[in-house]
N, C-alpha and C positions, 0 to 999 in steps of 0.2 A: 787631951791636953793641947793639941795643935802642934804644928811643926816648930822645932826649936833649933834646927840645924842637924848636920850629920856628925858622926863621931870618927875618930881615928880608926876605930875597928872596921868601919865600912870600907875605907880605902885599903886598909891592911888586908881585909878579906880578899879583895881582887888582886892585890899584889901576890898573895899566896896562890890564888887560882891560876894566875899567869904562869907561875913556876911549876905548879902541879895540878894540871887539869885532868883529874881522874876522880873516880867514885870514892876512894878512901878519903881524899882531902874533903870532897864535898860533904860526905856523910859526917865527918868529924867536925865540920864547921857550919853545918846547915843552920844551927841555932843562931850563930853569928849573922849569917845571911838574912834570916828572917827578922831578927831584932834590930840590926844596925843598918840594913839596906832596905828591906821591904817596908818595915813599919814607918820609918821617917819619910820614905819616898811616898808612901800612901798618904801620910799626913800632909806633905807638901802638895800633892795633887788635889787633895780635898780642899785646900785653901784657894786653889785656882779654878775650882769647878763652877763657882758662881758666875764667872766671866767667860770661861772657855769651854764649859761643858765637862762631862765626866772624862777623866783620864784613865785609860786602860793600860795596865802593865803587861808587858810581854812575858811569856814563859822563859825561864832561865836556861832551857835546854835547846841545844842546836839541832837543826834538821840535817843529819849527816848522810841521808840516803843517796844523794847525788854529789857529794863533796869528797874530794881526796883527803881533806882534813877531817879526821874522825874524832877529834876532841869533843867530848859530850856537852860541855857547858859553855855558855856565853861568858866572856870576860867583861861584861857590862850588864846593867839592868836598865832597860828603856821603857818609856811609856808614851802614849800618843792620844791625841784628841783632835779630830777633824782637821788634820793637816799640820798641827803643832806637835812637837816632839821634845822629849828631854831624856837625858841619859847620865847615869853615874858609872864611873869606872875607877881604876886605880889612880888616874891622873886628876880627876876632879869631876865637875858637873858641866854638861854641854846642853844647850837648847838649840832648836832648829825649827824651821817651818818652810813649807813649799810642796813640791811635787816629787813623790817617791814611787819608783817601780810602776810607771803607768802601763796600762794595757795597750796593745797595739792601736786600738781605736782612740784611746786617750792621747797617745803620742801623735796620732794623725791630727786630732783636734788642736793639740798644743802647737804644732807647726803651722797649721792654718791660722791660728790666732796670732802667732808671732809674725807671720808674713803680712797680715793685714795691718794697714798703717795705724789705725786707731788703737786697736787692742795691743798690737806689737809695740807701738810707741809708749803706751801706758806701762807695759811690763818693763821696757828698757828704763823708764824713769824710776820705777820702783826698785829695780836692781841697782841702779846708780846711786839712789838715795841710801839703800842699805849698805852698799860698799863704802859710801862716804861716811856712814855712821860707825864704821869699823867692823862690820860683820863680814865674814868670809862667804863667798859664793861658791857652792859646790855642786856636785852632780856628775853622773856619767856623761861623757861627751864623745862624739864622733871625732876621729882624727882629721877627716875630710868633711866637706859640706854634704848635706843630704842630696840625694839624687834629684836633679831638676832645679836646684837652687843656683842662682847666678853668683859668680865670684864676688861681685861688688854689692851684694845685698847689705843694706845698712844695719841689719841685725843678724848677720851671719853667725856671730859668736853664740847668740841665744838659740839659733836654729840648730846648732850642733848638739845642744843638750838633749840627752835622752831621759834625764831627770834633772831637776833644778830645785835647789834649796839654799837657804842662807843659815849660817850658824855662828854662834859664839859660845864662850865658856869661861870657867873660872877654875883655878887650880885647887887641889884638895885642901890646902891650908887656909883658903879663903871661905871654905864651906863648913868647917868644923865648928859646931856650936854657934852658928850664926843664923839667926832668924831673918836677917836681911836678904837671905837667899830667895825668900818668897817674893820680895819686891823686885829683885833682879830678874827672876824668871818672868814675872808678870810684865815688867817693862819691856823685856826682850820680845815676848810674845805679842805685845801691843805693836812694837815696831814691825814685827813680821806679819801682822794681820793683813796689810794690803797685798802681800805676796800670796798668802793663803787664800784670801778672798778672790784674787785674780784667777788662781787655779781652779777654785770651786766654780766660778762663773763660766770659764771658758773651756775647762777640761772635764770637770766633775770631781766629786769627792774622792780622796785617796782610798785605796783598798790595802790596808796594812796586813791582810791575811795572805797576800800574794808572796 
């Protein structure tokens, strides 16, 4: 049938999971998760595939092996395709694009590319344009400058990033029963393409399995 929007049940499911992140709640509401979260999200991703490639959904289970937080389930459902990302949770829908969890070698290549005048200036222009369009720039950042970087480097803020992405989103009530979500996500990913392409060219494709 194609994507026709999300339902109140999708966002209500995650509100409940935030309050009770345990197996009894999950088991009792798994059918709601599959019908109101997974199915429409898969339909949304299918409509984006022609332009952005197949979108893979993440598993809903958290990896708790090395975490103090032992809650077993993610309180969001995410999907990714070649540097593009989307996520539904209790608050609404979020889309993003950029560099996530780079390997040490990718981080080295990132800083070298930012340091270089041509590629670094290109990235600065991309980030400035995205910020000017209302997207938020995020990512893990050093509190100080990377070792060996001079204090007056013109792109010091970018060099501090250990991950770099831009994102925007819409509240739950704007996503219920609204097919226009397809156009919003598509338009956002198009705006994010220069950032994703820059990362692919200078760093390499993201590894979401990390």
